[in-house]
N, C-alpha and C positions, 0 to 999 in steps of 0.2 A: 227129207231129201238131204243127201250129202252135201256139205259145204263145198262150193266151187274150189276154194283154196286148198282143200284137202283131196281133191280128185288127182288121179294120175294124169300126166300130160295128155296122153291119147284120149282118156275119157272126156277131158274138158274140151279138146279140139272136136270130137265127135259130137258132143252136145252143141258146141258153137256152130258147127257145120249143118245141124239139123233145122227143121222148120220152126222150132221154138224160138219166139221172138227175144227171149233173154236166156243166157247172157248174150250180150251184144257188144257194141263198141265201147260203151262206158266201162264194162268190166274189163275189156281188152286193154283200154287205156290205163286203168289201174295196174293191171298185170305188167304192162310195159314200164310203168313207173317203178314197180317192185323190182323187175329185172334190172333196170338202171341202178337202183339202190344196191342190189346184190353185187353188181359188177364193181361199184365203187368200193364196196366193203372188201371185195377180193383184192382189188389193186392195192388198197392200203395195207391189207394183211401181207401181201407179197412184198411190200416196201419196209414195213416196220421191222427193226432188228438189223437192217442192212447198215454196215459201217458207214457208207457214204451219206446216210440219212439219219445218223444218230441224233444230230441237233434238232431234227423235226419229229422226233419220237412222241413228244406230247401232243403235237398237232395231229399227227397220224392216228394216234389212239382216239383223239376226240372225234376224228372223221369216222373211225370204224364204229365207235358208240352210236353216233348221231345217224349214220347211214343204216345201222341195224334197227334203230328205233323207227326210222321213216319206212324201212322195209316192212315192218310188222304192221304199220298203220295202212300202207298201201295193199297189203295182203288182205286186210279186213274190208278195204273198199271194193275189192273184186266182188265179194258177196253183197256188200251193202248197195252197190249200184244196181245189181240185178233185183234185190229186194225192193228198192225204191221204185223200179219200173213196174214191178208186180203190183205195188200199192196203187200206182196210177192206173194201171189196167183194171184193178178191182174197183176203184173209185167210178170209173166210166161205165161199169156194168151195173151200178146201183139203180134201183127203180126210179122211174121219173114220170110216173102217171099222174100223181097228185102234186099240187103246188108245193106242199111242205116236202115231199121227196125230192122235187126238183132243187130246192134250196139246199137240203142236206147233201145232195149229190154234188151240187156246185161247190159247196164248202169243202167236201171231202176231196174233190178233184184239185181245187186250188192248194190246199194243204199238202197234197201228195206231190203235186208239181214243184212246190218249193223244195221238199225234201230231195226230189229228183234232180233239181238244180244244184242244191247244196253239196251232194255227195261228190259229183264230178269237179265241182269247185274246190272242195277240199283236197282232191287228187292233184289239181293245178298247184295249190299252195305247197303241198309236200314235195312235188316235183321240182318247183322253183328252189325250194330250200336245198334240195339235192344238187341241182346245177350250181348253186352257190358253193356247195362243198366241193364239187368238181373243180371249180375255179381255184379253190385253195390248194388242191393237190396237183394240179396240171404241171406245175413247175418243180414239183418235189415227189417224184414217184419212180419206181423201178421201170426203166424205159422198156424193158422186155414186155411190159404189159400195156404198151401204147395203144395197141389195137382195141384192147378191152375197154380202155377209157373212151376211145372213139365210138365203140358200139354202145356203151352205156349212156353217152351223152345223146346219141341218136334215139335211143329208147326213151329218153326223157323228153326230148324234143317232140317226138310223135305222141307221147302220153299227154303232154299239155295241149298240143293242137287237137288231139281226139277228144280230150276231157271238155275242152272249150266248145266244141261242136255240141256235146251233150248238154253243157249248161244253156247254151243258146236255144236249142230245140225245145227245152222246157220252158225258159223265161218267155218265149214268144206267145205262150198261152197263159201266162200269169198276169192277172188283172191288177195287181198291187204295184202302182208306178214307182213307189219308193224302193221296193225290193228290186225291181227290174233295173232301175237306174244305179243303185248301189252295186249290184253284181256286174252290170256292164262296165262301169267305170273301174272297179277293182280288177275285173278280169282283164281289161284292156291293158292296164299297167303291168299286171303279172306276165301276160303273154308277151308283151314287148321286151320285158327284162329277160324273160326265159329264153326267147329266141335269140336275142342279141348275145347273151352269154353263151348259149349252147353253140352257136355258129363260131364265136371267137374260140372257144375251147377245141371245137372240131378242127378248125384251121391250125391251131397250135399242134394238135396231135398229127395232122397231115405233114407239118413241117418236121416233126421229130422223126417220123417214118421215113420221109424223104420220097 
């Protein structure tokens, strides 16, 4: 099967709109994150080289390089999320007639659920890193691209909220209390930071646009 990240936009949307259970919200969250990364790179590219921002050249180039690195990571997560979901589905379909089969099935389900939680969690981490980059550029960019900054930060806010839902729906079935506690605690901190910064940046953009 063709990788989701290599599909044409209309092909991806048609598959998303079908009765197939995956790709779903997790892959879309990663895609939103990738879009946020791409818009950040675009704004930095439109700003670098401008006379008014000459003293910010080094910072802008760092933002371009880092946003592109995170873009590629998030592109991979579009596929990884669907692959993780498919592994969970396969584990639930394992035979369970005999006691030994039940144990193997339970182990496989738990392992698959952990991966299915880890993938969207890594999306949150990448998106919060991107939001921090937006904070670095929001006072130092070509103001003609203000709306692009706003759209990009909204993509990332949606991505972290959506990815968090996908983390939670998987960890609620995980029986490892240490794993659940770790991801709940880390996720809560990242989510609070991401939402706080994204709303702060969006308000700044609205102030710039007027």
